Residue frames as qw, qx, qy, qz and C-alpha x, y, z in Angstrom:
[[0.714, -0.230, 0.420, 0.511, 123.51, 63.78, 151.46],
 [0.491, 0.579, 0.406, 0.509, 122.78, 65.37, 148.09],
 [0.077, -0.983, -0.111, -0.125, 122.46, 68.81, 149.67],
 [0.587, -0.683, 0.279, 0.332, 125.89, 68.43, 151.31],
 [0.666, 0.104, 0.477, 0.564, 127.48, 67.43, 147.99],
 [0.277, 0.809, 0.342, 0.390, 125.88, 70.41, 146.31],
 [0.305, -0.950, 0.029, 0.054, 127.09, 72.79, 149.02],
 [0.664, -0.436, 0.390, 0.466, 130.63, 71.48, 148.77],
 [0.577, 0.389, 0.465, 0.547, 130.63, 71.84, 144.99],
 [0.068, 0.943, 0.216, 0.245, 129.43, 75.44, 145.30],
 [0.490, -0.821, 0.187, 0.224, 132.18, 76.18, 147.85],
 [0.688, -0.135, 0.465, 0.540, 134.84, 74.69, 145.57],
 [0.426, 0.645, 0.412, 0.482, 133.59, 76.67, 142.62],
 [0.150, -0.983, -0.072, -0.077, 133.61, 79.88, 144.66],
 [0.612, -0.625, 0.309, 0.373, 137.15, 79.16, 145.86],
 [0.651, 0.185, 0.482, 0.555, 138.29, 78.45, 142.29],
 [0.225, 0.851, 0.322, 0.349, 136.70, 81.68, 141.08],
 [0.354, -0.926, 0.074, 0.102, 138.40, 83.65, 143.86],
 [0.688, -0.349, 0.416, 0.481, 141.75, 82.13, 143.01],
 [0.535, 0.479, 0.471, 0.513, 141.27, 82.89, 139.32],
 [0.008, 0.962, 0.190, 0.194, 140.37, 86.49, 140.13],
 [0.524, -0.776, 0.218, 0.276, 143.44, 86.83, 142.31],
 [0.668, -0.051, 0.485, 0.563, 145.68, 85.53, 139.56],
 [0.363, 0.720, 0.412, 0.425, 144.06, 87.88, 137.05],
 [0.200, -0.979, -0.040, -0.009, 144.63, 90.81, 139.37],
 [0.644, -0.512, 0.340, 0.456, 148.28, 89.85, 139.67]]
């Protein structure tokens, strides 16, 4: 269960970073 939570957190962080980069590029 802990591994799943960690994986989800990493995915969310990656998604957030991607969104931030997209906004910066705009």
